[in-house]
Structure formats: C-alpha cells, structure tokens
N, C-alpha and C positions, 0 to 999 in steps of 0.2 A: 232189447226191443227193436233197435234199428237193424240188426242183422237179420231178424226174422222178416221184417218188411222187405229188405233187399232180396232175401231168398225168395220171397213171394213174387217179387218183380221178375226175378230170373226165371222162375218156373212159368209164369205167365208169358214171358217173352219166348221161351222155348216152345210152349204150346202153340203160340201164333206162328212161329217159324215152321213148326211141324205141319200145320194146316196149309201153309204156302207150298211146302215141299209136296204134300199130297195132291194139291191142286195142280202143280206143274207136272207131276207124274201122270195124273189123270189126263191132262191136256196132251202130253206126249203120246199116250196110248190112243187117244182119239185121232191124232194126226196119223199114227201108224195104221189105224183102221181105215181112215180115208185113203191113205196111200195104197192099201191093198185093193180097194174096190174102185179106184179111179179109172182103171182101164175099162171096166164094164160100162161106165157112163159114156165114154168116148168110143165104144165098141163099133157101132155102125159106121161112123165116120172113118175110124181107123181101118176097118175092113175095106171100105171103098178106096181110101187113099193108097193103101199098101197092097191091094188086090189079094186079100186074105180070105180063104174060104171059111165057112162057119166051123168046120172041123179043126182047121189050123188055129183059128181064134180060140177055140176051146182048149187046145193044147197050150197055147200061149197063156191063157188065164190060169191054167193049172200048174204051169211051170214055177210060179211063185210058191205054191203050196208044197211042191216036191222038196225044194231045198229048205223051206221053212220047217217042214216036218222032220226031215233027215238031220237037221242041225240042232234040234232042241236038246238032245242029250249031250252031244259033243260040246255045245256052247255052255251047258251047265257045268261040265267038267272044267272047261277053260275058265269060266267065271270063278269056280272054287280055287283054281290054281293061281291066277294072276290078279283077281279082284274085279269088282264091278266097275270101278272108276275107269280103268284103262281099257277094258273090253268095250264098254259103252262108248268111250271116245272114238275108238277105232271103228266100231260098227256104225256110229253116227256119221263119220266121215265117208264110209263106204255107202251108207244110205243116201247121203247128200249127193254124191257123184252119180249113183245109179238113178236117182230120181231126176236130177238135173239133166243128165245126158239123154233121158228118155224123150225130152222135148226136141232134141236135135237129130235123132236117128231117122233113117229113111228106108230101113229094110227090116224084114222079119227076123233074121238071125241076130242082128245087134239088139233088137228089142227082146228077143228070147233070152239072150245072155244077160241083159240088164235086169230082167225079171227074176232070173235065177240068182243073181247077186243081191237083189233086193230081199229075196227070201233068206239068204244067209245073213244079211245085215240086220234084219228084224227079228231073227231067232232069239237073241238074248233079251228082247224087250220086256218080256214078262218074267 
C-alpha cells in the first residue's frame, strides 16, 4: 500500500513539473515573439535617428524573416544530429548577443547584420 501511495506522489510531482516546463516554454516563445516585433515599435524613432528611408526600413524589418525562414530546415537537421539541449544553448547565446548589441549600434549595416543573426538564433525555437 505504501508503494502505491509513493508512486502516486511521484506521478503527481511529474505532472506539476511538466506544467512548469510548458509554462516556461510558452514564456520563451512569447519573448521570441516580442523580440521579432520590437523593431516596429521603435520604427519611427529609429528611422529618424539613423536617417533610414521607409524602403530601407522595410528591408531591415524583413531581414530577420529571410534568415529565419532559410534556417528552419537546416536547424531541424542540426537539432536531430546534436540534440535540442546543445543547439538551444548555442542559439540562446547568439540570441542574447544579437539582442543586446542592438542597443549599442549606430548604423544601418550593423543593425542589418544583427537582425540576420537574430533570425538564425531564433530558427530552432519552435
């Protein structure tokens, strides 16, 4: 009888742990989504500060999507080969640097490169 009760506690604990993992993954996806769209919120100020035309700003916004779309299948292959744990760690580090350095740049080309690298870093998120 005691073993059944202990087994029940283990199953209940695993279910609670599973919900926390799901909550953290959902929060991570939400942060990824915010990171994708944050440039549009600061768009007008950024265009004024860096003297970017609306056409160039459109290219800048789409640069994330280029690498994000192109890296979906290759990142899936890499995920299968080396595992989720290692690739997510590496991509999280790239994501942190690309996002953090965005605040310190002062030109269109560095911002463009950081947006491209952000697309690569977020490709294995889903």
